[in-house]
N, CA, C and O atoms as a GROMACS GRO file, in nm:
protein
  272
    1UNK      N    1  10.080   8.855   9.974
    1UNK     CA    2  10.167   8.945  10.048
    1UNK      C    3  10.187   8.886  10.188
    1UNK      O    4  10.092   8.843  10.253
    2UNK      N    5  10.312   8.885  10.232
    2UNK     CA    6  10.337   8.834  10.367
    2UNK      C    7  10.317   8.946  10.470
    2UNK      O    8  10.305   9.063  10.435
    3UNK      N    9  10.315   8.908  10.596
    3UNK     CA   10  10.285   9.004  10.703
    3UNK      C   11  10.391   9.113  10.712
    3UNK      O   12  10.360   9.227  10.747
    4UNK      N   13  10.515   9.080  10.681
    4UNK     CA   14  10.624   9.178  10.689
    4UNK      C   15  10.600   9.292  10.590
    4UNK      O   16  10.610   9.410  10.626
    5UNK      N   17  10.568   9.256  10.467
    5UNK     CA   18  10.542   9.358  10.365
    5UNK      C   19  10.413   9.433  10.396
    5UNK      O   20  10.404   9.553  10.370
    6UNK      N   21  10.314   9.364  10.450
    6UNK     CA   22  10.188   9.427  10.487
    6UNK      C   23  10.211   9.537  10.590
    6UNK      O   24  10.160   9.648  10.576
    7UNK      N   25  10.289   9.506  10.694
    7UNK     CA   26  10.319   9.605  10.798
    7UNK      C   27  10.388   9.726  10.738
    7UNK      O   28  10.349   9.840  10.764
    8UNK      N   29  10.489   9.702  10.657
    8UNK     CA   30  10.563   9.813  10.595
    8UNK      C   31  10.473   9.896  10.506
    8UNK      O   32  10.476  10.019  10.512
    9UNK      N   33  10.392   9.831  10.424
    9UNK     CA   34  10.301   9.903  10.334
    9UNK      C   35  10.203   9.990  10.412
    9UNK      O   36  10.182  10.106  10.376
   10UNK      N   37  10.144   9.935  10.516
   10UNK     CA   38  10.047  10.012  10.595
   10UNK      C   39  10.113  10.128  10.667
   10UNK      O   40  10.055  10.236  10.678
   11UNK      N   41  10.234  10.107  10.717
   11UNK     CA   42  10.309  10.217  10.782
   11UNK      C   43  10.335  10.329  10.682
   11UNK      O   44  10.313  10.446  10.712
   12UNK      N   45  10.381  10.291  10.563
   12UNK     CA   46  10.410  10.390  10.461
   12UNK      C   47  10.284  10.461  10.412
   12UNK      O   48  10.286  10.581  10.388
   13UNK      N   49  10.173  10.387  10.398
   13UNK     CA   50  10.046  10.448  10.357
   13UNK      C   51  10.004  10.557  10.455
   13UNK      O   52   9.942  10.656  10.416
   14UNK      N   53  10.036  10.538  10.581
   14UNK     CA   54  10.000  10.635  10.684
   14UNK      C   55  10.105  10.745  10.701
   14UNK      O   56  10.091  10.832  10.787
   15UNK      N   57  10.210  10.738  10.620
   15UNK     CA   58  10.313  10.842  10.623
   15UNK      C   59  10.399  10.840  10.748
   15UNK      O   60  10.450  10.943  10.791
   16UNK      N   61  10.414  10.721  10.806
   16UNK     CA   62  10.492  10.709  10.930
   16UNK      C   63  10.631  10.652  10.902
   16UNK      O   64  10.648  10.565  10.817
   17UNK      N   65  10.729  10.703  10.972
   17UNK     CA   66  10.862  10.643  10.968
   17UNK      C   67  10.862  10.522  11.063
   17UNK      O   68  10.769  10.505  11.142
   18UNK      N   69  10.965  10.441  11.054
   18UNK     CA   70  10.978  10.327  11.145
   18UNK      C   71  10.982  10.378  11.289
   18UNK      O   72  10.918  10.320  11.376
   19UNK      N   73  11.056  10.484  11.314
   19UNK     CA   74  11.066  10.540  11.448
   19UNK      C   75  10.932  10.590  11.499
   19UNK      O   76  10.896  10.566  11.614
   20UNK      N   77  10.858  10.659  11.413
   20UNK     CA   78  10.727  10.710  11.455
   20UNK      C   79  10.632  10.596  11.493
   20UNK      O   80  10.563  10.603  11.594
   21UNK      N   81  10.630  10.492  11.411
   21UNK     CA   82  10.545  10.378  11.443
   21UNK      C   83  10.591  10.310  11.571
   21UNK      O   84  10.510  10.271  11.654
   22UNK      N   85  10.721  10.296  11.587
   22UNK     CA   86  10.775  10.235  11.708
   22UNK      C   87  10.732  10.313  11.832
   22UNK      O   88  10.693  10.253  11.932
   23UNK      N   89  10.738  10.445  11.825
   23UNK     CA   90  10.697  10.528  11.938
   23UNK      C   91  10.548  10.515  11.967
   23UNK      O   92  10.508  10.504  12.083
   24UNK      N   93  10.466  10.514  11.863
   24UNK     CA   94  10.321  10.505  11.880
   24UNK      C   95  10.282  10.369  11.939
   24UNK      O   96  10.196  10.360  12.026
   25UNK      N   97  10.346  10.263  11.890
   25UNK     CA   98  10.308  10.126  11.928
   25UNK      C   99  10.385  10.074  12.050
   25UNK      O  100  10.360   9.963  12.096
   26UNK      N  101  10.478  10.153  12.102
   26UNK     CA  102  10.560  10.113  12.217
   26UNK      C  103  10.651   9.993  12.188
   26UNK      O  104  10.662   9.901  12.269
   27UNK      N  105  10.714   9.996  12.074
   27UNK     CA  106  10.817   9.899  12.038
   27UNK      C  107  10.943   9.976  12.004
   27UNK      O  108  10.939  10.097  11.983
   28UNK      N  109  11.055   9.906  12.000
   28UNK     CA  110  11.179   9.973  11.962
   28UNK      C  111  11.187   9.985  11.810
   28UNK      O  112  11.123   9.909  11.736
   29UNK      N  113  11.265  10.081  11.765
   29UNK     CA  114  11.291  10.099  11.622
   29UNK      C  115  11.343   9.968  11.563
   29UNK      O  116  11.298   9.924  11.457
   30UNK      N  117  11.437   9.907  11.632
   30UNK     CA  118  11.501   9.785  11.582
   30UNK      C  119  11.400   9.672  11.567
   30UNK      O  120  11.406   9.596  11.470
   31UNK      N  121  11.307   9.660  11.661
   31UNK     CA  122  11.206   9.554  11.653
   31UNK      C  123  11.119   9.571  11.531
   31UNK      O  124  11.096   9.475  11.457
   32UNK      N  125  11.070   9.693  11.508
   32UNK     CA  126  10.988   9.720  11.389
   32UNK      C  127  11.067   9.690  11.263
   32UNK      O  128  11.017   9.627  11.170
   33UNK      N  129  11.192   9.737  11.260
   33UNK     CA  130  11.278   9.714  11.144
   33UNK      C  131  11.295   9.564  11.117
   33UNK      O  132  11.285   9.520  11.003
   34UNK      N  133  11.320   9.486  11.222
   34UNK     CA  134  11.340   9.342  11.206
   34UNK      C  135  11.213   9.272  11.157
   34UNK      O  136  11.221   9.179  11.077
   35UNK      N  137  11.098   9.315  11.204
   35UNK     CA  138  10.971   9.259  11.156
   35UNK      C  139  10.951   9.291  11.009
   35UNK      O  140  10.919   9.202  10.929
   36UNK      N  141  10.969   9.416  10.973
   36UNK     CA  142  10.948   9.457  10.834
   36UNK      C  143  11.045   9.390  10.738
   36UNK      O  144  11.009   9.359  10.624
   37UNK      N  145  11.166   9.367  10.782
   37UNK     CA  146  11.266   9.305  10.696
   37UNK      C  147  11.252   9.153  10.690
   37UNK      O  148  11.315   9.088  10.606
   38UNK      N  149  11.171   9.096  10.779
   38UNK     CA  150  11.153   8.952  10.784
   38UNK      C  151  11.261   8.880  10.860
   38UNK      O  152  11.266   8.757  10.858
   39UNK      N  153  11.348   8.954  10.927
   39UNK     CA  154  11.457   8.893  11.003
   39UNK      C  155  11.409   8.839  11.138
   39UNK      O  156  11.477   8.759  11.202
   40UNK      N  157  11.291   8.882  11.180
   40UNK     CA  158  11.234   8.837  11.307
   40UNK      C  159  11.084   8.819  11.286
   40UNK      O  160  11.019   8.901  11.221
   41UNK      N  161  11.029   8.712  11.342
   41UNK     CA  162  10.885   8.688  11.333
   41UNK      C  163  10.812   8.765  11.442
   41UNK      O  164  10.862   8.780  11.553
   42UNK      N  165  10.694   8.814  11.409
   42UNK     CA  166  10.613   8.888  11.503
   42UNK      C  167  10.516   8.791  11.572
   42UNK      O  168  10.460   8.703  11.506
   43UNK      N  169  10.496   8.807  11.701
   43UNK     CA  170  10.400   8.724  11.772
   43UNK      C  171  10.260   8.779  11.749
   43UNK      O  172  10.243   8.893  11.707
   44UNK      N  173  10.161   8.697  11.775
   44UNK     CA  174  10.023   8.741  11.758
   44UNK      C  175   9.993   8.861  11.847
   44UNK      O  176   9.932   8.958  11.803
   45UNK      N  177  10.037   8.855  11.972
   45UNK     CA  178  10.011   8.964  12.067
   45UNK      C  179  10.074   9.094  12.018
   45UNK      O  180  10.010   9.200  12.023
   46UNK      N  181  10.197   9.087  11.970
   46UNK     CA  182  10.264   9.207  11.919
   46UNK      C  183  10.197   9.257  11.792
   46UNK      O  184  10.187   9.378  11.770
   47UNK      N  185  10.151   9.164  11.708
   47UNK     CA  186  10.082   9.203  11.584
   47UNK      C  187   9.955   9.279  11.616
   47UNK      O  188   9.926   9.381  11.552
   48UNK      N  189   9.878   9.232  11.713
   48UNK     CA  190   9.756   9.302  11.753
   48UNK      C  191   9.789   9.443  11.801
   48UNK      O  192   9.721   9.538  11.764
   49UNK      N  193   9.893   9.457  11.882
   49UNK     CA  194   9.935   9.587  11.934
   49UNK      C  195   9.980   9.679  11.822
   49UNK      O  196   9.946   9.797  11.820
   50UNK      N  197  10.056   9.625  11.728
   50UNK     CA  198  10.108   9.705  11.617
   50UNK      C  199   9.994   9.748  11.524
   50UNK      O  200   9.988   9.863  11.481
   51UNK      N  201   9.904   9.655  11.493
   51UNK     CA  202   9.791   9.690  11.407
   51UNK      C  203   9.702   9.794  11.472
   51UNK      O  204   9.649   9.882  11.403
   52UNK      N  205   9.684   9.786  11.602
   52UNK     CA  206   9.605   9.886  11.673
   52UNK      C  207   9.667  10.024  11.654
   52UNK      O  208   9.596  10.123  11.634
   53UNK      N  209   9.799  10.032  11.662
   53UNK     CA  210   9.868  10.159  11.642
   53UNK      C  211   9.849  10.212  11.500
   53UNK      O  212   9.856  10.333  11.476
   54UNK      N  213   9.826  10.122  11.406
   54UNK     CA  214   9.803  10.160  11.267
   54UNK      C  215   9.655  10.181  11.237
   54UNK      O  216   9.618  10.214  11.124
   55UNK      N  217   9.570  10.162  11.337
   55UNK     CA  218   9.426  10.179  11.317
   55UNK      C  219   9.362  10.060  11.248
   55UNK      O  220   9.261  10.074  11.181
   56UNK      N  221   9.422   9.942  11.266
   56UNK     CA  222   9.373   9.820  11.201
   56UNK      C  223   9.343   9.713  11.306
   56UNK      O  224   9.385   9.724  11.421
   57UNK      N  225   9.271   9.611  11.264
   57UNK     CA  226   9.244   9.498  11.353
   57UNK      C  227   9.240   9.370  11.273
   57UNK      O  228   9.225   9.372  11.150
   58UNK      N  229   9.253   9.258  11.342
   58UNK     CA  230   9.245   9.127  11.279
   58UNK      C  231   9.101   9.080  11.285
   58UNK      O  232   9.035   9.090  11.389
   59UNK      N  233   9.052   9.030  11.173
   59UNK     CA  234   8.918   8.971  11.168
   59UNK      C  235   8.929   8.833  11.105
   59UNK      O  236   9.001   8.814  11.007
   60UNK      N  237   8.859   8.738  11.162
   60UNK     CA  238   8.857   8.604  11.106
   60UNK      C  239   8.722   8.586  11.038
   60UNK      O  240   8.616   8.603  11.100
   61UNK      N  241   8.726   8.551  10.910
   61UNK     CA  242   8.604   8.535  10.832
   61UNK      C  243   8.608   8.402  10.756
   61UNK      O  244   8.715   8.348  10.729
   62UNK      N  245   8.491   8.353  10.724
   62UNK     CA  246   8.479   8.233  10.642
   62UNK      C  247   8.537   8.261  10.503
   62UNK      O  248   8.519   8.371  10.450
   63UNK      N  249   8.605   8.166  10.447
   63UNK     CA  250   8.661   8.184  10.313
   63UNK      C  251   8.554   8.222  10.212
   63UNK      O  252   8.581   8.298  10.119
   64UNK      N  253   8.435   8.170  10.229
   64UNK     CA  254   8.328   8.199  10.135
   64UNK      C  255   8.285   8.345  10.137
   64UNK      O  256   8.218   8.391  10.045
   65UNK      N  257   8.324   8.419  10.243
   65UNK     CA  258   8.288   8.560  10.256
   65UNK      C  259   8.393   8.653  10.196
   65UNK      O  260   8.371   8.774  10.186
   66UNK      N  261   8.507   8.596  10.157
   66UNK     CA  262   8.615   8.678  10.103
   66UNK      C  263   8.589   8.704   9.955
   66UNK      O  264   8.566   8.612   9.876
   67UNK      N  265   8.591   8.831   9.919
   67UNK     CA  266   8.573   8.869   9.778
   67UNK      C  267   8.706   8.860   9.707
   67UNK      O  268   8.808   8.908   9.756
   68UNK      N  269   8.704   8.798   9.594
   68UNK     CA  270   8.829   8.782   9.517
   68UNK      C  271   8.817   8.849   9.385
   68UNK      O  272   8.911   8.848   9.306
   0.00000   0.00000   0.00000
């Protein structure tokens, strides 16, 4: 799954509209829409801010620790 679909899935899982997420994360509706559609790439800084609004965080782990 790419990051665009991940963002959309997590937003929908939380029952948020694009506008609601944009308001919570302090981004514009259009920016969220463009990220979710894959028309615009998200920066790391913006991704951290957006994930925080979704109650998520980025963790870096050794591949050997990932359960498959």
